[in-house]
Phi, psi and omega in degrees: 000141181282108191223165167223156181265131173229119183050038176081005185243132172279123186239148184292144179298146169289135181245343182219178182224129177300124178289341181272314183247359184059016174297135171281135182239133171288160189307307194287339182271353181284158180223151177261138167231137176274125183222171173279164178301324190290329183253021179276180181311137177292144175293126176231075182298133179237143180274097175266138168262126185249137176211166176294141173292146179250170182299326185288350179278349185307316179298321179291320179295317182299316191296311184292329173288328177291325177299326185258316188246342177081008176192175182249001172259115187252125181267129177188149181056032182081004186217169174250133182253140172261110186293331182288342176254009180274180173271101193252130176243134185243142172251132185237145172235117184045043176076004175262141175298116190245326182194174187212138165232134186245126186235152172202152179282122176226120178052039174083005178241153172275114179263134175275112179279316177216141164221110189221134175245138176289154181310319178307327187251004183289147177086004185249005172098002180293317181298317178294319170305322176291322181290323171303314180296329175292319179296322179291322173300317176296321179295315179302330175265005178060040178269145191281331191204158176245135176230161178212157178235132175225181185256158183306334185271346192276072184297314175311314178297313183294325175295313184298304186294320171292330178294332184258027168097357183281149182235132177292141179232350187189139178236125177258084181304120171086356189293328184291320180293317179296321176299310186270350185062023179196164173262117181259149172284131183243212178309121177064021177081004175297127175303129183267119188234311195244155169258128181257124185252138180220148181211158171216154185294149175281155179285149184273168175306000000 
């Protein structure tokens, strides 16, 4: 479980930030609300600088992975990816580490192993900027598509990727339960059971 210590008590790391009160929320306490466009979360555009990760970024990459997954080995697409050995792109805002996208080639496609933005910077366009960087990387390497795997509970991720042109193409039912030998609580307390795979075509030259 992803935790940190506060006053000697282990608490879940925050995964999200409430757009109304700015409170940081752990995964299971976050909720989705349906609103009209006028009353949705306010836009907070941030000027992010995107660059390839350097050796000196190893600690920051380990930290952001630890906050969300508790490790740098990520299971997806029937294999294990080592984030530290992947093609990592970092987003910075005013010199501060804001987000990470980790990429690897899997069966001739560019796989998103990790896409994570710190709660303080969510909703500011950084996720989209990192996703665009991945699409450009696929184009430069002449790969036909970009794919990503998420879990059935991760409604924000499913929303985000489909809004950016990704289409579901495969569901591995029960694979997360098999991996953990248990049904874990996920976003908003939804039981985590299945791996959902999405892809979109890479941009042409």
